[in-house]
N, CA, C and O atoms as a GROMACS GRO file, in nm:
protein
  464
    1MET      N    1  -5.647   7.584  19.899
    1MET     CA    2  -5.557   7.682  19.958
    1MET      C    3  -5.584   7.697  20.107
    1MET      O    4  -5.491   7.715  20.186
    2LEU      N    5  -5.712   7.691  20.145
    2LEU     CA    6  -5.747   7.701  20.288
    2LEU      C    7  -5.682   7.588  20.367
    2LEU      O    8  -5.629   7.610  20.476
    3GLY      N    9  -5.686   7.468  20.313
    3GLY     CA   10  -5.626   7.354  20.382
    3GLY      C   11  -5.476   7.370  20.399
    3GLY      O   12  -5.423   7.343  20.507
    4LEU      N   13  -5.408   7.413  20.295
    4LEU     CA   14  -5.263   7.430  20.303
    4LEU      C   15  -5.226   7.541  20.401
    4LEU      O   16  -5.132   7.527  20.479
    5ALA      N   17  -5.300   7.651  20.397
    5ALA     CA   18  -5.274   7.762  20.490
    5ALA      C   19  -5.300   7.719  20.634
    5ALA      O   20  -5.219   7.747  20.723
    6GLY      N   21  -5.412   7.651  20.656
    6GLY     CA   22  -5.445   7.606  20.792
    6GLY      C   23  -5.344   7.508  20.847
    6GLY      O   24  -5.306   7.516  20.964
    7GLU      N   25  -5.299   7.416  20.762
    7GLU     CA   26  -5.200   7.317  20.807
    7GLU      C   27  -5.068   7.385  20.841
    7GLU      O   28  -5.004   7.350  20.941
    8THR      N   29  -5.027   7.481  20.760
    8THR     CA   30  -4.902   7.553  20.785
    8THR      C   31  -4.909   7.633  20.914
    8THR      O   32  -4.815   7.632  20.994
    9ILE      N   33  -5.021   7.701  20.935
    9ILE     CA   34  -5.039   7.781  21.057
    9ILE      C   35  -5.040   7.690  21.181
    9ILE      O   36  -4.975   7.719  21.281
   10ALA      N   37  -5.113   7.580  21.173
   10ALA     CA   38  -5.122   7.487  21.287
   10ALA      C   39  -4.985   7.429  21.321
   10ALA      O   40  -4.948   7.422  21.438
   11ASP      N   41  -4.910   7.387  21.220
   11ASP     CA   42  -4.778   7.330  21.246
   11ASP      C   43  -4.682   7.434  21.303
   11ASP      O   44  -4.600   7.402  21.389
   12THR      N   45  -4.692   7.558  21.256
   12THR     CA   46  -4.608   7.665  21.309
   12THR      C   47  -4.643   7.695  21.454
   12THR      O   48  -4.554   7.710  21.537
   13GLN      N   49  -4.771   7.702  21.485
   13GLN     CA   50  -4.813   7.728  21.623
   13GLN      C   51  -4.768   7.616  21.716
   13GLN      O   52  -4.725   7.643  21.828
   14LEU      N   53  -4.775   7.492  21.670
   14LEU     CA   54  -4.731   7.379  21.752
   14LEU      C   55  -4.580   7.385  21.775
   14LEU      O   56  -4.533   7.358  21.886
   15ALA      N   57  -4.505   7.419  21.672
   15ALA     CA   58  -4.359   7.427  21.685
   15ALA      C   59  -4.319   7.536  21.785
   15ALA      O   60  -4.226   7.516  21.864
   16VAL      N   61  -4.388   7.648  21.783
   16VAL     CA   62  -4.358   7.757  21.876
   16VAL      C   63  -4.393   7.714  22.018
   16VAL      O   64  -4.317   7.741  22.111
   17GLN      N   65  -4.506   7.649  22.036
   17GLN     CA   66  -4.552   7.607  22.168
   17GLN      C   67  -4.470   7.490  22.222
   17GLN      O   68  -4.466   7.469  22.344
   18ALA      N   69  -4.406   7.415  22.135
   18ALA     CA   70  -4.331   7.296  22.178
   18ALA      C   71  -4.217   7.331  22.273
   18ALA      O   72  -4.167   7.243  22.344
   19SER      N   73  -4.176   7.456  22.275
   19SER     CA   74  -4.068   7.494  22.365
   19SER      C   75  -4.111   7.486  22.512
   19SER      O   76  -4.026   7.475  22.600
   20ALA      N   77  -4.240   7.490  22.539
   20ALA     CA   78  -4.291   7.478  22.676
   20ALA      C   79  -4.310   7.329  22.705
   20ALA      O   80  -4.418   7.274  22.682
   21ALA      N   81  -4.208   7.267  22.755
   21ALA     CA   82  -4.209   7.122  22.778
   21ALA      C   83  -4.323   7.081  22.870
   21ALA      O   84  -4.344   7.139  22.977
   22GLY      N   85  -4.397   6.980  22.827
   22GLY     CA   86  -4.505   6.926  22.908
   22GLY      C   87  -4.635   7.003  22.899
   22GLY      O   88  -4.736   6.961  22.955
   23ALA      N   89  -4.634   7.116  22.830
   23ALA     CA   90  -4.756   7.198  22.819
   23ALA      C   91  -4.841   7.148  22.703
   23ALA      O   92  -4.789   7.095  22.605
   24VAL      N   93  -4.970   7.166  22.715
   24VAL     CA   94  -5.062   7.132  22.608
   24VAL      C   95  -5.075   7.255  22.519
   24VAL      O   96  -5.099   7.366  22.568
   25CYS      N   97  -5.059   7.236  22.389
   25CYS     CA   98  -5.071   7.348  22.295
   25CYS      C   99  -5.219   7.383  22.279
   25CYS      O  100  -5.296   7.305  22.223
   26GLU      N  101  -5.258   7.500  22.329
   26GLU     CA  102  -5.396   7.546  22.320
   26GLU      C  103  -5.404   7.684  22.259
   26GLU      O  104  -5.501   7.757  22.282
   27VAL      N  105  -5.304   7.721  22.181
   27VAL     CA  106  -5.301   7.854  22.121
   27VAL      C  107  -5.351   7.848  21.977
   27VAL      O  108  -5.343   7.745  21.911
   28GLY      N  109  -5.403   7.960  21.931
   28GLY     CA  110  -5.445   7.971  21.791
   28GLY      C  111  -5.542   7.864  21.749
   28GLY      O  112  -5.645   7.842  21.814
   29LEU      N  113  -5.510   7.798  21.640
   29LEU     CA  114  -5.599   7.694  21.587
   29LEU      C  115  -5.615   7.576  21.682
   29LEU      O  116  -5.716   7.506  21.678
   30TRP      N  117  -5.515   7.554  21.768
   30TRP     CA  118  -5.518   7.441  21.861
   30TRP      C  119  -5.622   7.461  21.972
   30TRP      O  120  -5.647   7.368  22.049
   31ALA      N  121  -5.680   7.578  21.982
   31ALA     CA  122  -5.785   7.603  22.080
   31ALA      C  123  -5.920   7.553  22.031
   31ALA      O  124  -6.015   7.543  22.109
   32TRP      N  125  -5.931   7.521  21.901
   32TRP     CA  126  -6.059   7.479  21.844
   32TRP      C  127  -6.069   7.329  21.825
   32TRP      O  128  -6.154   7.267  21.889
   33PRO      N  129  -5.986   7.267  21.740
   33PRO     CA  130  -5.980   7.121  21.743
   33PRO      C  131  -5.846   7.078  21.803
   33PRO      O  132  -5.750   7.154  21.803
   34ARG      N  133  -5.842   6.956  21.855
   34ARG     CA  134  -5.717   6.905  21.912
   34ARG      C  135  -5.615   6.868  21.804
   34ARG      O  136  -5.496   6.857  21.832
   35HIS      N  137  -5.662   6.849  21.682
   35HIS     CA  138  -5.573   6.808  21.574
   35HIS      C  139  -5.600   6.891  21.448
   35HIS      O  140  -5.641   6.836  21.346
   36PRO      N  141  -5.576   7.023  21.455
   36PRO     CA  142  -5.603   7.105  21.336
   36PRO      C  143  -5.514   7.069  21.218
   36PRO      O  144  -5.556   7.084  21.103
   37ASN      N  145  -5.394   7.021  21.244
   37ASN     CA  146  -5.306   6.983  21.134
   37ASN      C  147  -5.366   6.866  21.055
   37ASN      O  148  -5.359   6.865  20.932
   38TYR      N  149  -5.423   6.768  21.123
   38TYR     CA  150  -5.489   6.657  21.054
   38TYR      C  151  -5.612   6.706  20.978
   38TYR      O  152  -5.636   6.665  20.865
   39PHE      N  153  -5.691   6.794  21.041
   39PHE     CA  154  -5.812   6.845  20.975
   39PHE      C  155  -5.777   6.917  20.846
   39PHE      O  156  -5.837   6.892  20.742
   40PHE      N  157  -5.679   7.007  20.851
   40PHE     CA  158  -5.645   7.084  20.732
   40PHE      C  159  -5.572   7.000  20.628
   40PHE      O  160  -5.586   7.025  20.508
   41GLU      N  161  -5.497   6.901  20.671
   41GLU     CA  162  -5.436   6.806  20.576
   41GLU      C  163  -5.547   6.734  20.500
   41GLU      O  164  -5.539   6.717  20.378
   42TRP      N  165  -5.651   6.692  20.572
   42TRP     CA  166  -5.762   6.624  20.506
   42TRP      C  167  -5.833   6.721  20.410
   42TRP      O  168  -5.878   6.679  20.303
   43CYS      N  169  -5.842   6.848  20.446
   43CYS     CA  170  -5.903   6.948  20.356
   43CYS      C  171  -5.825   6.961  20.226
   43CYS      O  172  -5.884   6.977  20.119
   44VAL      N  173  -5.693   6.953  20.234
   44VAL     CA  174  -5.611   6.957  20.112
   44VAL      C  175  -5.650   6.841  20.021
   44VAL      O  176  -5.676   6.861  19.902
   45TRP      N  177  -5.655   6.722  20.076
   45TRP     CA  178  -5.689   6.605  19.995
   45TRP      C  179  -5.834   6.608  19.948
   45TRP      O  180  -5.864   6.561  19.839
   46LEU      N  181  -5.921   6.664  20.029
   46LEU     CA  182  -6.062   6.677  19.988
   46LEU      C  183  -6.074   6.771  19.868
   46LEU      O  184  -6.160   6.753  19.782
   47GLY      N  185  -5.986   6.870  19.863
   47GLY     CA  186  -5.984   6.961  19.746
   47GLY      C  187  -5.958   6.886  19.617
   47GLY      O  188  -6.017   6.917  19.514
   48TYR      N  189  -5.869   6.787  19.621
   48TYR     CA  190  -5.844   6.706  19.502
   48TYR      C  191  -5.969   6.627  19.464
   48TYR      O  192  -5.998   6.611  19.345
   49ALA      N  193  -6.042   6.578  19.561
   49ALA     CA  194  -6.164   6.502  19.533
   49ALA      C  195  -6.269   6.592  19.469
   49ALA      O  196  -6.338   6.550  19.376
   50VAL      N  197  -6.281   6.714  19.519
   50VAL     CA  198  -6.377   6.808  19.460
   50VAL      C  199  -6.342   6.834  19.314
   50VAL      O  200  -6.430   6.840  19.228
   51TYR      N  201  -6.215   6.849  19.287
   51TYR     CA  202  -6.170   6.865  19.148
   51TYR      C  203  -6.209   6.742  19.066
   51TYR      O  204  -6.252   6.754  18.952
   52GLY      N  205  -6.194   6.624  19.125
   52GLY     CA  206  -6.227   6.500  19.054
   52GLY      C  207  -6.375   6.486  19.024
   52GLY      O  208  -6.413   6.416  18.931
   53LEU      N  209  -6.459   6.552  19.101
   53LEU     CA  210  -6.604   6.544  19.078
   53LEU      C  211  -6.643   6.599  18.941
   53LEU      O  212  -6.749   6.565  18.888
   54ALA      N  213  -6.559   6.684  18.886
   54ALA     CA  214  -6.589   6.743  18.756
   54ALA      C  215  -6.584   6.642  18.643
   54ALA      O  216  -6.636   6.668  18.534
   55PHE      N  217  -6.525   6.527  18.666
   55PHE     CA  218  -6.510   6.428  18.562
   55PHE      C  219  -6.625   6.328  18.565
   55PHE      O  220  -6.608   6.213  18.604
   56ALA      N  221  -6.742   6.375  18.524
   56ALA     CA  222  -6.863   6.293  18.523
   56ALA      C  223  -6.848   6.187  18.416
   56ALA      O  224  -6.780   6.212  18.316
   57PRO      N  225  -6.908   6.072  18.430
   57PRO     CA  226  -6.990   6.025  18.538
   57PRO      C  227  -6.910   5.956  18.648
   57PRO      O  228  -6.969   5.914  18.748
   58TRP      N  229  -6.780   5.942  18.633
   58TRP     CA  230  -6.699   5.868  18.730
   58TRP      C  231  -6.640   5.956  18.838
   58TRP      O  232  -6.562   5.908  18.921
   59GLY      N  233  -6.674   6.081  18.841
   59GLY     CA  234  -6.616   6.174  18.937
   59GLY      C  235  -6.641   6.139  19.082
   59GLY      O  236  -6.558   6.166  19.168
   60LEU      N  237  -6.756   6.078  19.109
   60LEU     CA  238  -6.788   6.042  19.248
   60LEU      C  239  -6.690   5.943  19.309
   60LEU      O  240  -6.676   5.936  19.431
   61ILE      N  241  -6.622   5.868  19.224
   61ILE     CA  242  -6.524   5.772  19.277
   61ILE      C  243  -6.410   5.845  19.348
   61ILE      O  244  -6.339   5.783  19.428
   62ALA      N  245  -6.391   5.973  19.321
   62ALA     CA  246  -6.286   6.051  19.387
   62ALA      C  247  -6.312   6.067  19.537
   62ALA      O  248  -6.220   6.098  19.612
   63LEU      N  249  -6.435   6.047  19.580
   63LEU     CA  250  -6.469   6.059  19.722
   63LEU      C  251  -6.429   5.935  19.802
   63LEU      O  252  -6.414   5.944  19.924
   64VAL      N  253  -6.412   5.822  19.737
   64VAL     CA  254  -6.378   5.698  19.807
   64VAL      C  255  -6.244   5.709  19.880
   64VAL      O  256  -6.237   5.676  19.998
   65PRO      N  257  -6.136   5.753  19.813
   65PRO     CA  258  -6.011   5.766  19.885
   65PRO      C  259  -6.018   5.865  20.002
   65PRO      O  260  -5.950   5.848  20.103
   66GLN      N  261  -6.100   5.968  19.988
   66GLN     CA  262  -6.113   6.065  20.097
   66GLN      C  263  -6.182   6.004  20.218
   66GLN      O  264  -6.145   6.034  20.332
   67ALA      N  265  -6.279   5.919  20.194
   67ALA     CA  266  -6.345   5.849  20.305
   67ALA      C  267  -6.248   5.754  20.374
   67ALA      O  268  -6.247   5.743  20.496
   68ILE      N  269  -6.166   5.685  20.296
   68ILE     CA  270  -6.065   5.595  20.352
   68ILE      C  271  -5.963   5.674  20.433
   68ILE      O  272  -5.927   5.635  20.544
   69LEU      N  273  -5.917   5.785  20.379
   69LEU     CA  274  -5.821   5.870  20.448
   69LEU      C  275  -5.879   5.924  20.578
   69LEU      O  276  -5.812   5.924  20.682
   70LEU      N  277  -6.003   5.970  20.573
   70LEU     CA  278  -6.068   6.023  20.693
   70LEU      C  279  -6.080   5.915  20.802
   70LEU      O  280  -6.051   5.941  20.918
   71CYS      N  281  -6.122   5.796  20.763
   71CYS     CA  282  -6.132   5.686  20.861
   71CYS      C  283  -5.996   5.651  20.919
   71CYS      O  284  -5.984   5.621  21.038
   72SER      N  285  -5.894   5.654  20.836
   72SER     CA  286  -5.759   5.626  20.883
   72SER      C  287  -5.713   5.730  20.984
   72SER      O  288  -5.658   5.695  21.089
   73ILE      N  289  -5.736   5.856  20.955
   73ILE     CA  290  -5.698   5.964  21.047
   73ILE      C  291  -5.774   5.952  21.178
   73ILE      O  292  -5.715   5.962  21.286
   74LEU      N  293  -5.905   5.931  21.170
   74LEU     CA  294  -5.989   5.931  21.290
   74LEU      C  295  -5.974   5.805  21.376
   74LEU      O  296  -5.985   5.813  21.498
   75PHE      N  297  -5.950   5.690  21.313
   75PHE     CA  298  -5.961   5.566  21.388
   75PHE      C  299  -5.837   5.476  21.387
   75PHE      O  300  -5.832   5.380  21.464
   76VAL      N  301  -5.738   5.504  21.302
   76VAL     CA  302  -5.627   5.410  21.290
   76VAL      C  303  -5.491   5.476  21.313
   76VAL      O  304  -5.434   5.464  21.421
   77THR      N  305  -5.440   5.546  21.214
   77THR     CA  306  -5.301   5.591  21.217
   77THR      C  307  -5.279   5.734  21.263
   77THR      O  308  -5.166   5.770  21.297
   78GLY      N  309  -5.381   5.815  21.266
   78GLY     CA  310  -5.362   5.956  21.299
   78GLY      C  311  -5.390   5.990  21.443
   78GLY      O  312  -5.298   5.995  21.526
   79ILE      N  313  -5.514   6.012  21.474
   79ILE     CA  314  -5.553   6.063  21.605
   79ILE      C  315  -5.532   5.962  21.719
   79ILE      O  316  -5.477   6.002  21.822
   80PRO      N  317  -5.572   5.836  21.707
   80PRO     CA  318  -5.556   5.746  21.823
   80PRO      C  319  -5.414   5.737  21.880
   80PRO      O  320  -5.397   5.754  22.001
   81PRO      N  321  -5.310   5.713  21.798
   81PRO     CA  322  -5.176   5.706  21.858
   81PRO      C  323  -5.128   5.841  21.911
   81PRO      O  324  -5.056   5.847  22.011
   82THR      N  325  -5.167   5.948  21.846
   82THR     CA  326  -5.128   6.082  21.892
   82THR      C  327  -5.192   6.112  22.026
   82THR      O  328  -5.126   6.166  22.116
   83GLU      N  329  -5.319   6.078  22.041
   83GLU     CA  330  -5.388   6.102  22.168
   83GLU      C  331  -5.326   6.018  22.280
   83GLU      O  332  -5.308   6.068  22.392
   84MET      N  333  -5.295   5.892  22.252
   84MET     CA  334  -5.234   5.807  22.355
   84MET      C  335  -5.100   5.864  22.401
   84MET      O  336  -5.070   5.866  22.520
   85GLN      N  337  -5.018   5.910  22.306
   85GLN     CA  338  -4.889   5.968  22.341
   85GLN      C  339  -4.907   6.096  22.421
   85GLN      O  340  -4.832   6.121  22.515
   86SER      N  341  -5.004   6.177  22.384
   86SER     CA  342  -5.029   6.303  22.455
   86SER      C  343  -5.075   6.278  22.599
   86SER      O  344  -5.036   6.351  22.690
   87ILE      N  345  -5.155   6.175  22.619
   87ILE     CA  346  -5.198   6.140  22.754
   87ILE      C  347  -5.079   6.091  22.836
   87ILE      O  348  -5.065   6.126  22.954
   88ARG      N  349  -4.993   6.009  22.774
   88ARG     CA  350  -4.874   5.960  22.845
   88ARG      C  351  -4.781   6.075  22.884
   88ARG      O  352  -4.725   6.076  22.994
   89SER      N  353  -4.764   6.172  22.796
   89SER     CA  354  -4.667   6.277  22.822
   89SER      C  355  -4.724   6.398  22.897
   89SER      O  356  -4.649   6.469  22.964
   90ARG      N  357  -4.855   6.422  22.886
   90ARG     CA  358  -4.913   6.542  22.948
   90ARG      C  359  -5.020   6.511  23.053
   90ARG      O  360  -5.064   6.601  23.125
   91GLY      N  361  -5.062   6.386  23.062
   91GLY     CA  362  -5.151   6.342  23.168
   91GLY      C  363  -5.283   6.416  23.180
   91GLY      O  364  -5.355   6.434  23.082
   92ASP      N  365  -5.312   6.458  23.303
   92ASP     CA  366  -5.441   6.521  23.333
   92ASP      C  367  -5.462   6.652  23.256
   92ASP      O  368  -5.576   6.687  23.225
   93ALA      N  369  -5.355   6.723  23.226
   93ALA     CA  370  -5.370   6.847  23.148
   93ALA      C  371  -5.428   6.816  23.011
   93ALA      O  372  -5.512   6.890  22.960
   94TYR      N  373  -5.383   6.706  22.950
   94TYR     CA  374  -5.435   6.669  22.819
   94TYR      C  375  -5.577   6.614  22.830
   94TYR      O  376  -5.659   6.638  22.742
   95ARG      N  377  -5.606   6.540  22.936
   95ARG     CA  378  -5.743   6.489  22.955
   95ARG      C  379  -5.842   6.604  22.968
   95ARG      O  380  -5.952   6.597  22.914
   96ALA      N  381  -5.804   6.709  23.038
   96ALA     CA  382  -5.890   6.826  23.052
   96ALA      C  383  -5.909   6.894  22.916
   96ALA      O  384  -6.019   6.939  22.882
   97TYR      N  385  -5.802   6.900  22.839
   97TYR     CA  386  -5.807   6.956  22.702
   97TYR      C  387  -5.902   6.874  22.615
   97TYR      O  388  -5.978   6.930  22.536
   98GLN      N  389  -5.898   6.741  22.629
   98GLN     CA  390  -5.988   6.654  22.553
   98GLN      C  391  -6.134   6.683  22.584
   98GLN      O  392  -6.220   6.677  22.495
   99LYS      N  393  -6.163   6.713  22.708
   99LYS     CA  394  -6.302   6.741  22.748
   99LYS      C  395  -6.353   6.872  22.691
   99LYS      O  396  -6.473   6.887  22.667
  100ARG      N  397  -6.264   6.967  22.669
  100ARG     CA  398  -6.304   7.101  22.624
  100ARG      C  399  -6.304   7.118  22.474
  100ARG      O  400  -6.383   7.196  22.420
  101VAL      N  401  -6.216   7.048  22.405
  101VAL     CA  402  -6.188   7.080  22.265
  101VAL      C  403  -6.225   6.963  22.174
  101VAL      O  404  -6.198   6.847  22.205
  102SER      N  405  -6.286   6.996  22.061
  102SER     CA  406  -6.325   6.898  21.960
  102SER      C  407  -6.205   6.817  21.914
  102SER      O  408  -6.092   6.867  21.909
  103ARG      N  409  -6.229   6.692  21.882
  103ARG     CA  410  -6.120   6.604  21.840
  103ARG      C  411  -6.064   6.641  21.703
  103ARG      O  412  -5.943   6.641  21.685
  104PHE      N  413  -6.151   6.673  21.606
  104PHE     CA  414  -6.106   6.688  21.467
  104PHE      C  415  -6.160   6.813  21.399
  104PHE      O  416  -6.085   6.887  21.336
  105VAL      N  417  -6.288   6.836  21.412
  105VAL     CA  418  -6.353   6.948  21.344
  105VAL      C  419  -6.339   7.076  21.428
  105VAL      O  420  -6.361   7.072  21.549
  106PRO      N  421  -6.302   7.187  21.366
  106PRO     CA  422  -6.288   7.312  21.443
  106PRO      C  423  -6.422   7.367  21.493
  106PRO      O  424  -6.490   7.442  21.422
  107TRP      N  425  -6.459   7.330  21.613
  107TRP     CA  426  -6.577   7.384  21.682
  107TRP      C  427  -6.530   7.475  21.793
  107TRP      O  428  -6.419   7.458  21.843
  108PRO      N  429  -6.612   7.571  21.832
  108PRO     CA  430  -6.573   7.654  21.947
  108PRO      C  431  -6.554   7.565  22.071
  108PRO      O  432  -6.634   7.475  22.097
  109PRO      N  433  -6.448   7.592  22.148
  109PRO     CA  434  -6.424   7.508  22.267
  109PRO      C  435  -6.524   7.535  22.378
  109PRO      O  436  -6.583   7.643  22.386
  110LYS      N  437  -6.540   7.435  22.463
  110LYS     CA  438  -6.623   7.454  22.583
  110LYS      C  439  -6.542   7.539  22.680
  110LYS      O  440  -6.420   7.544  22.674
  111SER      N  441  -6.612   7.605  22.770
  111SER     CA  442  -6.542   7.689  22.867
  111SER      C  443  -6.461   7.600  22.962
  111SER      O  444  -6.496   7.484  22.982
  112ARG      N  445  -6.357   7.654  23.017
  112ARG     CA  446  -6.270   7.578  23.107
  112ARG      C  447  -6.344   7.529  23.230
  112ARG      O  448  -6.303   7.430  23.291
  113GLY      N  449  -6.450   7.596  23.269
  113GLY     CA  450  -6.522   7.557  23.390
  113GLY      C  451  -6.628   7.452  23.368
  113GLY      O  452  -6.682   7.400  23.465
  114SER      N  453  -6.659   7.417  23.241
  114SER     CA  454  -6.766   7.320  23.218
  114SER      C  455  -6.714   7.179  23.238
  114SER      O  456  -6.598   7.150  23.210
  115ASP      N  457  -6.801   7.091  23.286
  115ASP     CA  458  -6.766   6.953  23.313
  115ASP      C  459  -6.790   6.862  23.194
  115ASP      O  460  -6.729   6.756  23.185
  116ALA      N  461  -6.879   6.900  23.104
  116ALA     CA  462  -6.917   6.813  22.994
  116ALA      C  463  -6.824   6.814  22.879
  116ALA      O  464  -6.846   6.743  22.781
   0.00000   0.00000   0.00000
């Protein structure tokens, strides 16, 4: 339920912010990870894997698709093309956002004045 709620909130916040053309969405959940919608979508699917763990002794096999999905989001079809498009459309504003905000996991953002 947390994953579904988080994904819905993130998508709603992005849709509202999309009216500001060229602006980087940094409101709400988007202030913590750069891709909260992907994170919470993965949480939804991870919930199915947790349910699958109950089916011993083969329950652990339910984690394999989640690992594949996570690798796909992080390195292939999810974040990489989205980040490239965001850099093309928002330029230095998005690069600054990348320096401050976690890519996938909701961590507290770095302050706007920090260089690291």
